[in-house]
C-alpha positions as CSV (number, residue, x, y, z in Angstrom):
1,M,-70.0,-9.9,28.2
2,K,-66.6,-9.3,29.7
3,K,-63.5,-9.7,27.6
4,L,-65.6,-9.4,24.4
5,F,-64.2,-6.1,23.1
6,V,-60.5,-7.0,23.0
7,C,-58.1,-5.0,20.9
8,I,-55.9,-2.1,20.2
9,A,-58.1,1.0,19.7
10,L,-60.2,0.8,16.6
11,L,-62.0,3.9,15.5
12,I,-65.2,3.7,13.4
13,C,-65.3,7.1,11.8
14,S,-67.1,6.9,8.5
15,N,-70.7,6.1,7.5
16,H,-70.2,5.6,3.8
17,I,-69.3,2.5,1.8
18,I,-66.3,3.1,-0.5
19,A,-66.3,0.8,-3.5
20,Q,-63.4,-1.5,-2.7
21,E,-62.2,-5.0,-3.4
22,E,-62.0,-7.3,-0.4
23,P,-58.3,-8.0,0.2
24,E,-57.5,-11.7,-0.2
25,N,-55.7,-12.0,3.1
26,Y,-58.7,-10.6,5.0
27,N,-61.0,-13.0,3.0
28,M,-58.9,-16.0,4.0
29,M,-58.8,-14.8,7.7
30,M,-62.6,-14.6,7.7
31,A,-62.9,-18.1,6.4
32,R,-60.5,-19.3,9.2
33,F,-62.4,-17.3,11.8
34,K,-65.7,-18.8,10.9
35,Y,-64.4,-22.3,11.1
36,V,-62.6,-22.0,14.4
37,Y,-65.4,-20.0,16.0
38,N,-68.2,-22.4,15.0
39,N,-66.1,-25.3,16.2
40,S,-65.2,-23.6,19.4
41,L,-61.5,-24.0,18.7
42,S,-60.3,-21.2,20.9
43,D,-56.7,-22.5,20.9
44,S,-56.7,-22.4,17.1
45,L,-58.1,-18.8,17.1
46,Y,-55.4,-17.8,19.6
47,K,-52.7,-19.0,17.2
48,L,-54.0,-16.4,14.7
49,Y,-53.3,-13.6,17.0
50,A,-50.2,-11.3,16.7
51,P,-47.9,-10.9,19.7
52,E,-49.5,-7.6,20.7
53,M,-53.0,-9.2,20.7
54,K,-51.7,-12.0,22.9
55,A,-50.3,-9.5,25.3
56,A,-53.8,-8.0,25.6
57,V,-55.6,-11.3,26.2
58,N,-54.3,-14.6,27.4
59,E,-55.5,-18.1,26.3
60,E,-58.0,-18.4,29.2
61,Q,-59.5,-15.0,28.5
62,N,-59.7,-15.9,24.8
63,K,-61.5,-19.1,25.6
64,S,-63.9,-17.3,27.8
65,M,-64.5,-14.7,25.0
66,I,-65.5,-17.5,22.5
67,T,-67.9,-19.0,25.0
68,D,-69.5,-15.6,25.7
69,L,-69.8,-15.0,22.0
70,H,-71.5,-18.3,21.4
71,N,-73.9,-17.7,24.3
72,K,-74.9,-14.2,23.1
73,F,-74.6,-14.5,19.3
74,G,-74.9,-18.2,18.5
75,E,-73.5,-19.8,15.4
76,L,-71.9,-17.7,12.7
77,K,-74.1,-18.4,9.6
78,T,-72.7,-16.0,7.0
79,Y,-70.4,-13.0,6.8
80,S,-70.0,-10.3,4.1
81,F,-67.3,-7.7,3.4
82,I,-68.4,-4.1,3.9
83,K,-65.2,-2.1,3.3
84,M,-61.6,-1.4,4.3
85,Q,-60.9,1.5,6.5
86,G,-57.4,0.8,7.7
87,F,-59.0,-2.5,8.9
88,G,-61.5,-4.9,7.6
89,I,-65.2,-4.3,8.4
90,Y,-67.6,-7.2,8.0
91,R,-71.3,-7.8,8.4
92,M,-71.7,-10.9,10.6
93,E,-74.9,-12.9,10.6
94,F,-75.1,-15.1,13.6
95,S,-78.0,-17.4,14.5
96,K,-79.2,-15.0,17.3
97,T,-78.2,-11.6,15.9
98,I,-76.4,-9.6,13.3
99,T,-73.3,-7.6,14.2
100,V,-70.4,-5.7,12.6
101,M,-66.9,-7.1,13.2
102,S,-63.8,-5.1,12.6
103,F,-60.3,-6.5,12.7
104,T,-56.7,-5.6,11.7
105,L,-53.9,-7.8,10.3
106,N,-50.2,-7.2,10.5
107,S,-47.7,-7.8,7.7
108,K,-47.6,-11.5,8.7
109,N,-51.4,-11.7,8.5
110,K,-51.9,-12.1,12.2
111,I,-54.8,-10.5,14.0
112,T,-53.7,-7.3,15.9
113,G,-57.2,-6.1,16.8
114,L,-60.7,-7.5,17.0
115,Y,-63.9,-5.5,17.7
116,F,-67.6,-6.2,17.6
117,R,-70.4,-3.6,17.6
118,P,-74.2,-3.6,16.9
119,Y,-75.2,-3.6,13.2
120,D,-77.0,-0.5,11.9
121,P,-77.6,-0.7,8.1
122,S,-78.2,3.0,7.9
123,Q,-74.5,3.6,8.8
124,F,-73.4,2.0,5.5
125,L,-75.5,3.7,2.9
126,P,-73.3,4.3,-0.3
127,D,-72.2,7.8,-0.9
128,S,-74.5,9.8,-3.1
129,T,-71.7,10.6,-5.5
130,E,-71.7,7.0,-6.7
131,R,-75.0,7.7,-8.4
132,K,-73.6,10.4,-10.7
133,S,-75.1,9.9,-14.1
134,N,-72.9,9.2,-17.1
135,F,-75.8,8.2,-19.4
136,V,-78.6,10.4,-20.7
137,C,-81.3,9.1,-23.0
138,N,-83.5,11.4,-25.1
139,A,-86.7,9.5,-24.7
140,S,-90.0,10.8,-25.9
141,N,-91.2,13.8,-23.9
142,G,-88.0,14.1,-21.9
143,K,-84.7,12.6,-20.6
144,L,-83.9,9.4,-18.7
145,Y,-80.8,9.4,-16.6
146,G,-78.6,6.4,-15.6
147,T,-75.2,5.0,-14.8
148,I,-73.1,2.8,-17.1
149,S,-70.4,0.6,-15.4
150,C,-67.9,-0.2,-18.1
151,P,-64.6,-2.1,-17.9
152,E,-61.5,-0.1,-18.9
153,G,-59.8,-0.9,-22.2
154,K,-60.4,-0.6,-25.9
155,K,-61.9,-4.0,-26.5
156,K,-65.7,-4.1,-27.0
157,V,-67.6,-5.8,-24.1
158,P,-71.2,-7.1,-23.7
159,I,-73.6,-4.9,-21.7
160,V,-76.5,-5.8,-19.5
161,V,-79.4,-3.3,-19.3
162,I,-81.4,-3.6,-16.1
163,I,-85.1,-2.8,-16.3
164,A,-86.4,-2.1,-12.7
165,G,-89.3,-3.5,-10.9
166,S,-92.6,-1.9,-9.9
167,G,-93.1,1.2,-7.8
168,P,-90.8,4.3,-7.5
169,T,-87.7,2.2,-8.0
170,D,-84.4,4.0,-8.9
171,R,-81.3,2.8,-10.6
172,D,-79.8,1.3,-7.4
173,G,-82.9,-0.9,-6.7
174,N,-84.2,1.5,-3.9
175,N,-87.3,3.5,-3.5
176,N,-88.7,6.2,-1.1
177,L,-91.1,3.7,0.5
178,G,-88.4,2.3,2.8
179,I,-86.7,-0.1,0.4
180,K,-82.9,0.2,0.5
181,T,-81.3,-2.8,-1.1
182,Y,-78.8,-1.4,-3.6
183,C,-79.3,-4.7,-5.4
184,Y,-79.0,-3.3,-8.9
185,K,-75.8,-1.4,-8.0
186,M,-74.4,-4.6,-6.5
187,L,-75.3,-6.5,-9.6
188,A,-73.6,-4.0,-11.8
189,D,-70.4,-3.9,-9.6
190,S,-70.3,-7.7,-9.6
191,L,-70.6,-8.1,-13.4
192,L,-68.0,-5.4,-13.9
193,K,-65.4,-7.8,-12.3
194,Y,-66.1,-10.2,-15.2
195,H,-65.7,-7.6,-17.9
196,I,-69.5,-7.2,-18.4
197,A,-70.8,-3.7,-18.6
198,C,-74.1,-2.7,-17.0
199,L,-76.6,0.1,-17.5
200,R,-79.1,0.9,-14.8
201,Y,-81.4,3.9,-14.9
202,D,-84.0,5.9,-13.0
203,K,-87.4,5.2,-14.3
204,R,-89.5,8.1,-15.5
205,G,-90.7,10.2,-12.6
206,I,-88.0,8.8,-10.3
207,G,-84.6,10.1,-9.2
208,E,-82.9,12.2,-11.8
209,S,-85.6,11.2,-14.4
210,V,-88.2,13.0,-12.3
211,S,-88.9,15.6,-15.0
212,L,-90.0,12.8,-17.4
213,S,-93.3,12.3,-15.6
214,K,-97.0,12.2,-16.4
215,P,-100.0,12.6,-14.2
216,E,-100.7,9.2,-12.7
217,D,-104.0,8.9,-14.6
218,S,-102.2,9.4,-17.9
219,L,-99.4,6.9,-17.4
220,R,-99.6,3.6,-19.2
221,F,-97.6,0.3,-19.0
222,E,-96.5,0.9,-22.6
223,D,-94.8,4.1,-21.6
224,M,-92.3,2.2,-19.5
225,A,-91.7,-0.3,-22.4
226,N,-91.1,2.6,-24.8
227,D,-88.6,4.2,-22.4
228,A,-86.7,0.9,-22.2
229,A,-86.7,0.6,-26.1
230,D,-85.4,4.1,-26.4
231,I,-82.6,3.3,-24.0
232,I,-81.7,0.1,-25.9
233,A,-81.7,2.0,-29.2
234,Q,-79.3,4.6,-27.8
235,V,-77.0,1.9,-26.3
236,K,-76.7,0.4,-29.8
237,K,-75.0,3.5,-31.0
238,D,-72.3,3.3,-28.3
239,G,-69.2,1.7,-29.9
240,R,-67.9,0.3,-26.6
241,F,-70.4,-2.6,-26.6
242,S,-70.4,-5.9,-28.5
243,D,-73.8,-7.3,-27.5
244,I,-76.8,-6.1,-25.5
245,Y,-78.7,-8.2,-22.9
246,I,-81.8,-7.2,-21.1
247,V,-82.4,-8.1,-17.5
248,G,-86.0,-7.4,-16.5
249,H,-86.6,-7.6,-12.7
250,S,-90.1,-8.2,-11.3
251,E,-92.5,-6.0,-13.2
252,G,-89.5,-5.2,-15.4
253,S,-89.5,-8.8,-16.6
254,L,-92.6,-8.2,-18.8
255,L,-91.3,-4.8,-19.8
256,G,-88.1,-6.5,-20.9
257,M,-90.1,-8.9,-23.1
258,L,-91.9,-6.1,-24.8
259,T,-88.7,-4.2,-25.2
260,A,-86.9,-7.2,-26.8
261,E,-89.8,-7.5,-29.3
262,K,-89.2,-3.9,-30.4
263,E,-85.4,-3.8,-30.3
264,Q,-83.2,-6.7,-31.3
265,V,-80.8,-7.8,-28.6
266,A,-78.5,-10.7,-28.0
267,G,-80.4,-12.2,-25.1
268,Y,-83.1,-11.7,-22.5
269,I,-83.1,-12.5,-18.8
270,S,-86.3,-12.7,-16.7
271,L,-85.4,-12.1,-13.0
272,A,-88.1,-12.8,-10.5
273,G,-90.7,-12.2,-13.2
274,I,-94.3,-13.4,-13.1
275,G,-95.5,-15.9,-15.7
276,R,-99.2,-15.1,-15.5
277,P,-101.3,-12.0,-16.0
278,A,-100.6,-9.5,-13.2
279,A,-104.2,-9.5,-12.0
280,T,-104.0,-13.3,-11.2
281,V,-100.8,-12.8,-9.2
282,I,-102.2,-9.8,-7.3
283,K,-105.2,-11.8,-6.3
284,E,-102.9,-14.5,-4.8
285,Q,-101.0,-11.8,-2.8
286,I,-104.3,-10.3,-1.5
287,M,-105.3,-13.7,-0.2
288,T,-102.3,-13.8,2.1
289,S,-102.3,-10.1,3.0
290,G,-105.2,-10.1,5.4
291,A,-107.0,-7.4,3.5
292,K,-110.7,-6.9,4.3
293,D,-113.4,-7.5,1.7
294,Q,-111.1,-9.7,-0.5
295,T,-114.0,-10.9,-2.6
296,A,-114.9,-7.3,-3.6
297,I,-111.3,-6.5,-4.3
298,N,-111.0,-9.5,-6.6
299,S,-114.1,-8.5,-8.4
300,S,-112.7,-5.1,-9.0
301,L,-109.5,-6.6,-10.4
302,D,-111.6,-8.7,-12.7
303,S,-113.2,-5.6,-14.1
304,L,-109.9,-3.9,-14.7
305,Q,-108.6,-7.0,-16.4
306,K,-111.6,-6.8,-18.8
307,G,-110.8,-3.1,-19.5
308,Y,-113.4,-1.5,-17.3
309,E,-112.6,1.1,-14.5
310,V,-114.4,0.6,-11.2
311,H,-116.1,3.4,-9.2
312,Y,-116.7,1.7,-5.9
313,I,-113.4,1.1,-4.0
314,P,-113.8,-1.8,-1.5
315,Q,-112.4,-1.5,2.0
316,G,-108.7,-2.5,2.0
317,G,-108.3,-1.7,-1.7
318,E,-107.9,2.0,-1.4
319,S,-104.2,2.1,-2.4
320,L,-104.3,-0.6,-4.9
321,L,-107.5,0.5,-6.7
322,R,-107.3,4.3,-6.4
323,K,-109.0,6.0,-9.4
324,S,-105.8,7.6,-10.8
325,V,-103.9,4.3,-11.1
326,Q,-106.7,2.2,-12.7
327,P,-105.8,3.2,-16.4
328,Y,-102.2,2.0,-15.8
329,M,-103.5,-1.3,-14.3
330,I,-105.8,-1.9,-17.2
331,S,-102.9,-1.4,-19.7
332,W,-100.8,-3.7,-17.6
333,F,-103.3,-6.5,-17.1
334,R,-103.9,-7.0,-20.8
335,F,-100.5,-8.6,-21.2
336,D,-99.9,-12.3,-20.5
337,P,-96.1,-12.9,-19.9
338,S,-96.4,-16.5,-21.0
339,I,-97.7,-15.3,-24.3
340,E,-95.2,-12.5,-24.7
341,I,-92.1,-14.6,-24.0
342,K,-93.1,-17.0,-26.8
343,K,-92.6,-14.2,-29.3
344,L,-88.9,-13.8,-28.5
345,K,-86.5,-15.3,-31.1
346,I,-83.4,-14.9,-28.9
347,P,-81.8,-16.9,-26.1
348,V,-83.8,-16.6,-22.9
349,L,-82.7,-17.2,-19.2
350,I,-85.2,-17.4,-16.4
351,I,-83.9,-16.8,-12.9
352,Q,-86.0,-17.3,-9.7
353,G,-85.2,-17.5,-6.0
354,N,-87.0,-20.2,-3.9
355,T,-87.5,-17.8,-0.9
356,D,-89.2,-15.1,-3.0
357,I,-92.4,-14.2,-1.1
358,Q,-93.7,-12.1,-3.9
359,V,-93.2,-14.2,-7.0
360,S,-93.2,-18.0,-6.9
361,I,-91.4,-20.8,-8.7
362,V,-94.8,-21.5,-10.3
363,D,-94.3,-18.4,-12.4
364,A,-90.8,-19.3,-13.4
365,N,-91.9,-22.7,-14.5
366,K,-94.8,-21.1,-16.4
367,L,-92.3,-18.9,-18.4
368,H,-89.9,-21.8,-18.9
369,D,-92.7,-24.0,-20.3
370,A,-93.9,-21.3,-22.5
371,K,-90.6,-20.5,-24.1
372,K,-89.1,-23.7,-25.5
373,G,-85.4,-23.8,-25.3
374,S,-85.1,-21.3,-22.5
375,K,-82.9,-22.0,-19.5
376,L,-84.3,-22.0,-16.0
377,V,-82.1,-21.3,-12.9
378,V,-83.6,-21.6,-9.4
379,I,-81.4,-20.1,-6.8
380,N,-81.6,-21.5,-3.3
381,G,-82.2,-19.0,-0.6
382,M,-82.7,-16.0,-2.9
383,N,-85.6,-13.7,-2.3
384,H,-87.3,-11.0,-4.4
385,V,-84.6,-8.4,-3.8
386,L,-82.0,-10.9,-4.8
387,K,-80.5,-11.5,-1.4
388,D,-80.1,-14.4,0.9
389,A,-83.2,-14.8,3.0
390,P,-85.4,-17.4,4.8
391,L,-89.0,-18.1,3.9
392,D,-90.1,-16.6,7.2
393,K,-91.9,-13.4,6.0
394,K,-90.8,-11.1,8.8
395,K,-87.1,-12.1,8.4
396,N,-87.4,-12.0,4.6
397,I,-88.7,-8.5,4.6
398,L,-85.9,-7.3,6.9
399,T,-83.5,-7.7,3.9
400,Y,-85.5,-5.1,1.9
401,S,-83.9,-2.4,4.1
402,D,-80.4,-3.8,4.5
403,P,-78.1,-2.0,2.1
404,V,-75.0,-4.0,3.1
405,L,-76.3,-7.5,2.7
406,P,-74.9,-8.7,-0.6
407,I,-76.8,-10.2,-3.5
408,K,-76.5,-13.9,-4.1
409,T,-73.3,-14.9,-5.9
410,E,-75.2,-17.6,-7.8
411,L,-77.2,-14.8,-9.5
412,V,-74.1,-13.2,-10.8
413,S,-72.7,-16.5,-12.0
414,A,-75.9,-17.4,-13.8
415,I,-75.9,-14.1,-15.7
416,R,-72.2,-14.2,-16.4
417,N,-72.5,-17.8,-17.8
418,F,-75.5,-16.8,-20.0
419,V,-73.7,-13.8,-21.4
420,N,-70.5,-15.7,-22.0
421,E,-72.3,-18.6,-23.7
């Protein structure tokens, strides 16, 4: 693709995201670039160039470059700011591929350099120092560690406490099974801009809370709920916060309900939470998983739901039904979210994405119907890890390992509005 990499030399020399605000002039330039590019307005793009850029490429070469980009990349769907590094670095999602675009602006906000390169999410993992704990909870049998993002100033502010989803999920929304979303960190950073504090923590046995662990066959669902209640109780003693709101994501949705029953809070938010007993939802997921011997797996789940462990593990259910995890599943299956949410006497917000391939809008409606007076927000294009994604399963799952792709702005707005109301 000749003439594609036009510019003064741009050096990409760091692999870490530095928490930064997107400069307004770069934001405005990206909006202009998207418009002129998608409409093939090469002459309009050329007018955005600084004199030194025009010296490097003439109008015909610029027109050829735009044509080449369209042929190779397709239409520019979305873009998202990554960081500033002497120049703006953006994630560019085209209809045919995803790339990184870097560009520089002069004092008159004209483009002095423009550069494209392949997109590699692993190059933009946040620096580990950003996970430094500033919150320690003396829970029963050990300590839980987390991070509080709090606006500066002496005025009390509301705080949102995030209860993570299932699996070995840490305070950032990642786990060691290949999921790198940083969705909880992104949510905390976004809420901070609106003077809303946020606490996110490593679950017991995960991250810095690794010492607070039990043998798998001794762990119960209530342990996780008790941990969250201990955290809320400690946050209440912190004089910086006016009101406490719980955000329970995925499995954390039910945990959040149980926590709000124990510890009085100002409001509760279910985020991609199921509205039926977990056994019912898992059966539906198994139906689409292609697992062998689904009938036998479902029969085993029925036994666990009734409180009985199973000794024969059907083919395809070895991981799900392993002996050591069955006591936890029995303790989890006995709760019905649509019953638990009725018990709450506080404002309730239910948020669900319509491209979530793990939890459906059926569940959100179930919770909304069960809790009279609750507010339901369905976010178009949001998947289970809170990011923009299509329903196509393969493309949807790709977002689970993309640490740069931002969370949906509508999610932040929904939570902000709920807290402010």
